[in-house]
C-alpha positions as CSV (number, residue, x, y, z in Angstrom):
1,P,19.5,-9.7,-7.1
2,P,18.8,-7.1,-3.7
3,R,15.2,-6.5,-2.1
4,S,16.1,-3.0,-2.9
5,T,16.1,-3.5,-6.5
6,L,12.6,-5.7,-6.1
7,F,10.9,-3.2,-4.3
8,P,7.8,-1.7,-4.7
9,Y,7.3,-4.7,-7.7
10,T,7.8,-8.2,-5.5
11,T,4.0,-8.5,-6.2
12,L,5.4,-9.2,-9.7
13,F,6.8,-12.8,-8.3
14,R,3.9,-13.9,-5.8
15,S,0.6,-15.0,-5.9
16,V,-2.7,-13.2,-4.3
17,S,-2.5,-13.5,-0.5
18,T,-6.1,-14.9,-0.2
19,I,-5.7,-17.4,-2.6
20,A,-3.9,-20.7,-2.4
21,S,-1.5,-23.1,-4.3
22,D,-4.4,-25.1,-5.4
23,G,-6.5,-22.1,-6.0
24,Q,-8.8,-22.2,-3.3
25,R,-10.2,-19.1,-1.1
26,V,-7.8,-18.5,1.9
27,W,-10.3,-16.7,4.4
28,V,-9.0,-14.0,6.4
29,Y,-9.2,-13.7,10.1
30,P,-7.6,-10.1,10.6
31,K,-6.9,-9.2,14.5
32,K,-8.8,-6.1,16.0
33,P,-7.0,-3.0,15.3
34,K,-6.0,-0.4,18.5
35,G,-4.6,2.7,17.9
36,K,-4.2,6.4,17.4
37,L,-4.9,5.9,13.1
38,F,-7.6,3.8,13.4
39,N,-9.0,6.0,16.2
40,Y,-9.3,8.8,13.5
41,R,-10.5,6.4,10.9
42,K,-13.1,5.5,13.6
43,I,-14.0,9.4,13.7
44,V,-13.9,10.1,9.8
45,S,-16.0,6.6,9.2
46,L,-18.7,8.6,12.0
47,I,-18.9,11.5,10.1
48,L,-19.6,10.0,6.7
49,L,-22.5,7.3,8.1
50,T,-24.1,9.9,9.5
51,F,-24.1,11.7,6.4
52,F,-25.2,8.7,4.3
53,F,-28.2,8.2,6.7
54,G,-28.6,11.4,7.9
55,A,-29.0,13.3,4.3
56,P,-32.3,11.7,3.5
57,F,-33.7,13.8,5.8
58,I,-32.5,17.1,5.4
59,K,-34.4,19.4,2.7
60,I,-34.1,22.8,1.8
61,Q,-37.4,24.6,0.5
62,G,-38.9,21.0,0.7
63,D,-36.7,19.8,-1.8
64,P,-34.6,16.9,-0.7
65,F,-30.8,17.5,-0.1
66,I,-29.8,15.0,-2.4
67,L,-32.0,13.1,-5.1
68,L,-30.7,11.2,-7.8
69,N,-34.3,9.8,-9.4
70,I,-32.3,8.2,-12.9
71,I,-35.9,6.8,-13.9
72,E,-37.5,10.3,-13.5
73,R,-34.5,12.2,-14.6
74,K,-34.7,14.3,-11.6
75,F,-31.6,15.3,-9.9
76,I,-30.9,17.2,-6.9
77,I,-27.0,17.5,-5.7
78,F,-26.4,19.4,-2.3
79,G,-30.0,21.4,-2.6
80,M,-29.1,22.6,-6.0
81,P,-31.8,21.1,-8.5
82,F,-30.3,19.7,-12.1
83,F,-32.2,18.5,-15.3
84,P,-31.2,16.9,-18.4
85,Q,-30.1,20.4,-19.7
86,D,-27.4,20.6,-17.2
87,F,-26.2,17.3,-19.1
88,Y,-22.6,19.0,-20.0
89,L,-22.1,19.9,-16.6
90,F,-21.9,16.1,-15.3
91,V,-19.8,15.4,-18.2
92,L,-17.5,17.9,-17.6
93,S,-17.4,17.7,-13.8
94,M,-16.5,13.7,-14.6
95,I,-13.7,14.7,-17.2
96,A,-12.3,16.5,-14.0
97,F,-13.7,14.0,-11.3
98,I,-11.3,11.0,-12.7
99,V,-8.2,13.7,-14.0
100,F,-8.2,13.9,-9.9
101,I,-8.6,10.5,-9.3
102,V,-5.6,9.8,-11.1
103,L,-3.3,12.6,-9.8
104,F,-4.4,12.1,-6.4
105,T,-3.6,8.1,-6.6
106,V,-0.4,9.4,-8.4
107,I,0.9,11.7,-5.2
108,Y,-1.1,10.1,-2.3
109,G,-2.1,5.9,-3.7
110,R,-4.9,4.5,-2.1
111,I,-5.8,6.9,0.8
112,F,-9.1,7.0,-0.6
113,C,-9.4,3.4,-0.2
114,G,-8.5,3.0,3.5
115,W,-10.4,5.9,4.8
116,L,-13.4,7.2,2.2
117,C,-14.3,4.1,0.2
118,P,-17.8,2.9,1.5
119,Q,-16.6,-0.9,0.9
120,T,-14.1,-0.4,3.9
121,I,-16.0,1.6,6.0
122,F,-19.0,-0.4,6.1
123,M,-16.9,-3.8,6.6
124,E,-14.1,-2.7,8.8
125,F,-16.5,-0.6,10.8
126,I,-20.0,-2.2,10.7
127,Y,-20.3,-6.0,9.9
128,R,-16.8,-6.6,10.9
129,Q,-17.3,-5.0,14.6
130,I,-20.5,-7.2,14.7
131,E,-18.6,-9.9,14.2
132,Y,-16.4,-9.2,16.7
133,W,-19.1,-8.8,18.8
134,I,-20.5,-12.0,18.2
135,E,-18.0,-14.6,17.5
136,G,-14.8,-13.2,19.4
137,S,-11.4,-12.6,18.4
138,N,-9.8,-13.8,15.3
139,I,-8.4,-16.5,16.7
140,Q,-12.1,-17.4,18.6
141,Q,-13.7,-16.8,15.0
142,R,-11.0,-19.4,13.1
143,K,-11.6,-22.1,15.9
144,L,-15.3,-21.6,15.5
145,D,-15.1,-22.2,11.9
146,D,-12.9,-25.0,11.8
147,Q,-15.4,-27.2,14.7
148,V,-18.1,-28.8,13.7
149,M,-21.7,-27.6,13.8
150,N,-23.0,-27.3,17.4
151,F,-25.4,-25.3,19.1
152,N,-22.8,-22.5,20.1
153,K,-21.7,-22.5,16.3
154,F,-25.3,-22.8,14.6
155,W,-26.6,-20.1,17.1
156,R,-23.6,-17.6,16.8
157,K,-23.7,-17.9,12.8
158,T,-27.3,-17.3,12.4
159,L,-27.3,-14.5,14.9
160,K,-24.4,-12.8,13.2
161,H,-25.8,-13.5,9.4
162,T,-29.5,-12.6,10.0
163,I,-28.3,-9.0,11.6
164,F,-25.8,-8.6,8.3
165,Y,-29.3,-9.2,6.4
166,L,-30.9,-6.9,7.9
167,I,-28.5,-4.1,8.4
168,S,-28.0,-4.9,4.2
169,L,-31.8,-4.3,3.9
170,I,-31.7,-1.3,6.0
171,T,-28.7,0.1,3.6
172,I,-30.6,-0.6,0.4
173,T,-34.0,0.5,1.8
174,W,-31.9,3.6,2.8
175,F,-30.1,4.5,-0.6
176,L,-33.4,4.1,-2.5
177,A,-34.2,7.5,-0.3
178,Y,-31.8,8.9,-2.3
179,V,-33.2,8.1,-5.9
180,I,-37.2,8.5,-4.9
181,G,-37.4,10.7,-1.9
182,M,-37.6,9.7,1.7
183,D,-41.1,10.7,2.3
184,A,-41.8,7.9,-0.5
185,V,-39.9,5.3,0.8
186,I,-42.0,6.3,4.5
187,A,-45.2,6.4,2.4
188,G,-44.2,3.0,0.5
189,L,-43.6,1.3,4.0
190,N,-46.9,2.5,5.6
191,Q,-48.8,0.8,2.6
192,G,-46.8,-2.4,3.0
193,I,-44.4,-4.5,1.4
194,F,-47.4,-6.0,-1.0
195,A,-48.0,-2.7,-2.4
196,Y,-45.8,-2.3,-4.9
197,P,-44.5,-5.5,-4.8
198,G,-42.0,-5.0,-8.0
199,A,-40.2,-2.1,-6.1
200,T,-39.8,-4.8,-2.9
201,A,-38.5,-7.8,-4.5
202,A,-35.8,-5.2,-6.2
203,V,-34.9,-3.9,-2.8
204,I,-34.9,-7.7,-1.4
205,I,-32.8,-9.1,-4.4
206,I,-30.1,-6.1,-3.7
207,A,-30.4,-6.1,-0.6
208,V,-28.9,-10.2,-1.0
209,I,-26.2,-8.5,-2.9
210,H,-25.0,-6.3,-0.4
211,Y,-25.2,-9.3,2.2
212,V,-23.0,-11.3,0.0
213,V,-20.0,-8.2,-0.8
214,F,-20.0,-8.3,3.3
215,A,-20.4,-11.7,4.3
216,K,-18.7,-13.8,1.3
217,L,-16.8,-11.5,-0.9
218,R,-15.2,-9.1,1.3
219,E,-11.5,-8.3,0.5
220,Q,-12.2,-10.0,-2.6
221,V,-14.1,-7.0,-3.9
222,C,-11.3,-5.0,-3.4
223,I,-8.4,-7.2,-5.1
224,I,-11.2,-8.8,-8.5
225,I,-14.0,-6.5,-8.7
226,C,-12.8,-2.7,-7.9
227,P,-11.1,-1.5,-10.9
228,Y,-9.5,1.2,-8.7
229,G,-8.0,-1.1,-7.2
230,R,-6.7,-2.7,-10.6
231,L,-5.6,0.7,-11.6
232,Q,-3.5,1.5,-8.9
233,G,-0.4,-0.7,-10.3
234,V,-0.7,1.6,-13.4
235,L,-0.7,4.9,-11.5
236,L,1.7,4.6,-8.4
237,D,5.7,5.0,-9.0
238,R,8.3,5.4,-6.7
239,N,7.5,8.9,-5.7
240,S,4.0,8.1,-4.8
241,I,2.8,8.3,-0.8
242,V,2.0,4.7,0.5
243,V,1.9,2.4,3.6
244,S,5.2,1.5,3.6
245,Y,7.6,-0.9,5.1
246,D,10.9,0.6,6.3
247,Y,13.4,-2.4,4.3
248,K,16.6,0.1,5.1
249,R,15.8,-0.1,8.8
250,G,14.1,-3.3,9.3
251,E,15.8,-5.5,7.2
252,P,17.5,-8.0,8.4
253,K,14.4,-9.2,10.8
254,G,15.7,-10.8,13.8
255,R,13.7,-12.2,17.2
256,Y,13.6,-10.0,19.6
257,N,16.0,-9.8,23.0
258,P,16.0,-7.3,25.2
259,L,19.9,-7.9,26.8
260,E,21.2,-7.6,23.0
261,N,21.8,-4.3,20.9
262,R,20.6,-5.0,17.6
263,D,22.9,-2.9,16.0
264,E,25.4,-4.3,17.3
265,A,24.1,-7.7,16.4
266,G,23.9,-6.9,12.6
267,K,20.1,-7.1,13.1
268,G,16.8,-4.5,11.5
269,H,14.2,-3.3,13.9
270,C,11.6,-5.7,12.5
271,I,11.3,-8.5,15.3
272,D,9.2,-10.8,12.6
273,C,6.4,-11.1,15.1
274,G,4.0,-10.8,12.2
275,A,1.6,-8.4,14.1
276,C,1.3,-6.5,10.8
277,V,0.3,-9.2,9.0
278,Q,-2.4,-10.3,11.8
279,V,-4.3,-6.9,11.5
280,C,-4.2,-6.6,7.9
281,P,-8.1,-7.0,6.6
282,T,-6.5,-8.3,3.2
283,G,-4.3,-10.5,4.4
284,I,-0.8,-9.3,2.9
285,D,2.7,-8.9,4.6
286,I,3.2,-5.5,4.0
287,R,7.1,-6.3,4.4
288,N,7.2,-7.9,1.1
289,G,6.4,-4.4,-0.3
290,T,3.3,-2.5,-2.1
291,Q,1.1,-5.1,-3.1
292,L,-2.4,-4.9,-5.4
293,E,-4.3,-6.1,-2.0
294,C,-3.2,-3.0,0.1
295,I,-5.6,-0.2,0.7
296,N,-3.9,1.7,2.8
297,C,-5.9,1.5,5.8
298,T,-3.1,1.9,8.2
299,A,-4.0,-0.7,10.6
300,C,-0.5,-2.0,10.2
301,I,1.0,1.0,10.8
302,D,-0.5,0.9,14.4
303,S,0.2,-2.3,15.1
304,C,3.8,-2.4,14.1
305,N,4.1,1.2,16.3
306,S,2.7,-0.2,19.3
307,I,5.3,-3.3,18.8
308,M,8.0,-0.5,18.7
309,K,6.7,1.4,21.8
310,R,6.8,-2.1,23.7
311,T,10.5,-2.8,22.5
312,N,11.8,0.6,23.4
313,Q,12.4,1.2,19.2
314,P,11.5,4.5,17.5
315,E,8.4,4.3,15.9
316,G,7.7,4.8,11.9
317,L,9.3,1.2,10.9
318,I,5.5,0.6,9.0
319,R,4.6,4.5,7.6
320,Y,3.1,6.8,5.0
321,A,6.2,7.1,2.6
322,S,7.2,6.7,-0.4
323,E,9.6,3.9,-1.9
324,R,12.3,6.7,-3.2
325,S,12.3,8.4,0.5
326,I,13.0,5.1,1.9
327,A,15.6,3.7,-0.7
328,D,17.6,7.2,-0.2
329,N,16.9,7.1,3.6
330,T,15.6,10.7,3.4
331,P,12.2,12.0,5.2
332,L,8.8,12.2,2.9
333,K,8.7,15.8,1.4
334,F,6.4,18.2,-0.1
335,N,8.6,18.8,-3.0
336,I,8.0,20.4,-6.2
337,R,6.0,17.5,-7.7
338,I,3.6,17.3,-4.6
339,L,3.0,20.6,-4.8
340,F,2.3,21.0,-8.3
341,Y,0.2,18.4,-8.2
342,S,-1.7,19.1,-5.2
343,V,-2.4,22.7,-6.8
344,V,-3.5,21.0,-10.3
345,L,-5.8,19.1,-7.4
346,L,-6.7,22.5,-6.2
347,G,-7.5,23.5,-9.6
348,L,-9.6,20.7,-10.7
349,L,-12.1,21.5,-7.6
350,G,-12.7,24.8,-8.3
351,L,-13.2,24.2,-11.6
352,I,-15.7,21.8,-10.9
353,A,-17.3,24.4,-8.4
354,Y,-17.3,27.4,-10.9
355,L,-19.3,25.2,-13.3
356,F,-21.9,24.4,-10.7
357,T,-21.9,28.7,-10.0
358,Q,-22.0,29.6,-13.2
359,R,-25.7,27.3,-13.9
360,T,-28.6,29.8,-14.6
361,S,-31.6,29.1,-12.6
362,L,-33.7,29.6,-15.8
363,E,-33.2,28.2,-19.2
364,T,-35.4,29.9,-21.7
365,T,-35.6,28.9,-25.3
366,I,-37.2,30.9,-28.1
367,L,-37.6,30.1,-31.7
368,R,-39.7,31.2,-34.2
369,M,-42.4,28.8,-35.2
370,S,-41.3,26.1,-37.9
371,G,-42.9,26.3,-41.3
372,S,-44.6,30.2,-40.3
373,L,-43.9,33.3,-42.4
374,Y,-43.6,37.1,-41.6
375,Q,-47.6,38.4,-41.3
376,E,-48.7,42.2,-42.6
377,Y,-50.3,43.0,-38.8
378,D,-51.0,46.8,-40.2
379,E,-49.8,49.7,-43.1
380,N,-47.2,50.3,-40.7
381,H,-46.0,46.7,-38.7
382,Y,-45.0,43.3,-39.5
383,S,-45.5,40.5,-37.6
384,N,-43.9,36.9,-36.6
385,I,-44.8,33.6,-34.1
386,Y,-42.6,32.6,-31.7
387,S,-42.6,29.5,-29.4
388,L,-41.3,29.9,-26.0
389,Q,-40.0,27.1,-23.7
390,V,-38.6,28.0,-20.2
391,I,-37.1,25.7,-18.1
392,N,-37.6,26.5,-14.3
393,K,-34.5,25.2,-12.2
394,T,-35.8,27.2,-9.1
395,R,-37.7,26.1,-6.1
396,T,-40.6,28.5,-6.7
397,A,-43.3,28.6,-9.3
398,L,-42.3,31.9,-11.3
399,P,-44.6,33.9,-12.9
400,L,-43.4,35.0,-16.8
401,E,-43.6,38.2,-18.5
402,V,-42.1,38.6,-22.5
403,K,-40.9,42.2,-23.5
404,I,-39.1,42.8,-26.5
405,A,-35.2,44.7,-25.7
406,K,-33.9,45.5,-29.3
407,P,-35.0,46.7,-31.6
408,A,-37.0,49.4,-29.4
409,G,-40.7,49.8,-30.2
410,G,-41.8,46.3,-31.0
411,T,-44.9,44.9,-29.2
412,V,-45.3,41.0,-27.3
413,K,-48.3,39.9,-27.5
414,M,-48.8,36.8,-25.5
415,M,-51.2,33.7,-26.6
416,G,-53.5,32.2,-23.9
417,D,-53.3,32.1,-20.5
418,P,-50.4,34.3,-18.2
419,L,-47.4,32.4,-18.1
420,L,-46.9,30.9,-14.7
421,I,-44.1,27.8,-14.1
422,D,-44.0,25.7,-11.1
423,K,-40.6,25.0,-10.0
424,G,-38.8,22.1,-11.7
425,E,-41.1,22.2,-14.5
426,V,-41.0,23.4,-18.3
427,G,-43.3,26.0,-19.4
428,K,-44.2,26.6,-23.3
429,A,-45.8,29.2,-24.8
430,N,-46.4,31.4,-28.3
431,F,-46.6,35.0,-28.6
432,L,-46.7,37.4,-31.3
433,L,-43.9,39.9,-32.1
434,V,-44.8,43.1,-33.7
435,L,-42.4,45.4,-35.3
436,D,-42.2,49.0,-37.3
437,K,-41.6,48.5,-40.5
438,S,-39.0,51.1,-40.7
439,A,-37.3,49.0,-37.8
440,L,-36.8,45.9,-40.0
441,T,-33.1,46.3,-41.3
442,S,-33.1,43.3,-43.3
443,S,-34.9,39.9,-44.6
444,Q,-33.4,38.0,-41.1
445,T,-33.2,41.2,-38.6
446,P,-31.4,40.3,-35.0
447,V,-34.1,40.8,-32.3
448,E,-33.3,40.5,-28.4
449,F,-35.9,39.2,-25.5
450,I,-36.3,40.2,-22.2
451,I,-37.8,37.5,-19.8
452,L,-39.3,39.1,-16.5
453,S,-40.8,37.7,-13.2
454,D,-42.4,40.3,-10.9
455,G,-40.8,43.2,-13.0
456,K,-37.5,41.7,-12.3
457,E,-35.1,40.5,-15.7
458,I,-34.0,37.3,-14.7
459,D,-32.6,36.3,-18.9
460,R,-31.7,37.7,-22.1
461,V,-32.5,35.7,-25.4
462,K,-32.1,36.9,-28.7
463,A,-33.6,35.4,-31.8
464,T,-34.5,36.9,-35.6
465,F,-37.5,38.5,-37.0
466,V,-38.2,37.5,-40.6
467,G,-39.4,39.9,-42.9
468,P,-39.7,41.1,-46.4
469,N,-36.1,41.6,-48.1
470,A,-35.7,45.3,-49.2
471,L,-36.7,45.5,-52.8
472,D,-40.2,43.7,-51.6
473,R,-40.4,46.4,-48.6
């Protein structure tokens, strides 16, 4: 069938590029990319790596900027502490985030994989760059792997893998700072690696796994392990914006001859140089259409554009485009569909931000003590015993005071010492509520409490006051 009827479904009729016909792994030796888009990606990666290694040192009022302590159930996200009681925010945020990923992929393809994914950033801008520095270009790397073991190969491989593991060890140790805090990590290192043998062993083992991912698995993570890559085939359609080869302009391929007019010779703009294949970190030929392995890293775009410049042809033979725009030979436009989905994406981000802003800094629970009955305080008053629980989600200690708002004339008598709740702690206390008999409207009279700190109202809580029914009064 005509090629246009196969694009972008040619992956249905081909094997994975990194698996040979006999099932063996085909090692990828990508050429070092260069170009405008690659420079942009370097800037983005530098920003993200700076954030990753710098965030553990940032503190807000003594607390880490980000803390994900699953063991002790302490979470701080962008300086805002969260508690198990805020779990509903996490669930709603995850639902919104999943919808965001689906819509984003439907419209913009796998831009995340090529520009923001930690796997891509660490692989292409740390590990791969060290490999180029020690072993040389992709051609030199292939020759080095093919030759028998000698001193040159031994010292280069030993140095490379030693550095790889040290980087993995540093990365995992740094990640540990997001779990227990950088202060705890530094304190543990000062005490020595044998002070906490269990934690040390865990870090070493996880670092080995991290090393294997970047030294051995590499693009196989994107192809086999990562679920997002697998979802691509389900989420993409003919309108999705992906890295695409303009087969209408490029076909039929033909070798470059500076003396001929390619249009008159019946040739497309693709000179079949293979430059796009040489730089691909997953070893695919983008000219075969959208493929499972493609992470939209844009290395092929830069490489093809450089060839187009050298052959005096227009750039963009490989570019960000949708299959429909290429099939219809029309420029990519932000149509109603893209605009609608983009508005939905912004709305979801706004919803997540709104949910976080509506989170209260204090969570108060007041319950009448289980099993207790009303008591006749004196001839004019009844009393109930209540238990108070307050979760302090702020970064400062709070002295708390409880007063009755409704009905008027009630009195709150705290039991024990004045209530002072430290930051991130849960405070508990019991108190007695005394109400005038005339204030009771039924056997279950609604009451409302005011929670004060330093004379300022910070919360209101509703409860009920149990008293005798009308016939007993």
